[in-house]
C-alpha positions in Angstrom: 160.8 88.5 101.4 162.4 85.7 99.4 162.8 83.6 102.6 159.1 83.9 103.4 158.2 82.7 99.9 160.8 80.0 100.1 159.5 78.8 103.4 155.9 78.8 102.0 157.1 76.7 99.0 158.9 74.2 101.2 155.7 73.8 103.3 153.6 73.4 100.2 156.1 70.8 98.9 155.9 68.8 102.1 152.1 68.8 102.0 152.2 67.7 98.4 154.6 64.9 99.2 152.4 63.8 102.0 149.3 63.7 99.8 151.2 62.0 97.1 152.3 59.3 99.5 148.8 58.9 100.8 147.4 58.6 97.3 150.0 56.0 96.4 149.1 53.9 99.4 145.3 54.0 98.8 143.4 50.8 97.8 142.6 52.1 94.3 146.1 53.0 93.6 147.4 49.7 95.0 145.0 47.7 92.8 145.9 49.7 89.7 149.6 49.4 90.4 149.2 45.7 90.8 147.4 45.4 87.5 149.4 47.8 85.4 152.8 47.6 87.2 153.1 51.4 87.5 151.9 53.9 90.0 148.9 56.1 89.3 149.5 59.4 87.5 147.9 61.4 90.3 150.2 60.1 93.0 153.2 60.5 90.8 152.3 64.0 89.9 151.8 65.0 93.5 155.2 63.6 94.5 157.0 65.3 91.6 155.3 68.6 92.3 156.2 68.3 96.0 159.8 67.7 95.2 160.0 70.6 92.8 158.3 73.0 95.3 160.5 71.9 98.2 163.7 72.3 96.1 162.6 75.7 94.8 161.7 76.8 98.3 165.0 75.6 99.7 166.8 77.4 96.9 165.0 80.7 97.7 165.8 80.4 101.4 169.5 79.8 100.8 169.8 82.4 97.9 168.0 85.0 100.0 170.6 84.7 102.7 173.6 85.1 100.4 172.6 88.3 98.7 172.8 90.4 101.9 
């Protein structure tokens, strides 16, 4: 069961990373980054959430295999 949850978290993490990348490359984000010098909060939040989900999912996948 842990492997299934881990796989789901990895997939959610990949999707969040993709959306974060797309948000960071949008015209509005590029203009704001040019003016302020920092990426938008939304794109940064999506990327960080994607990394966290992917890491937690990978941890569950590998931890689930060791306990047996």
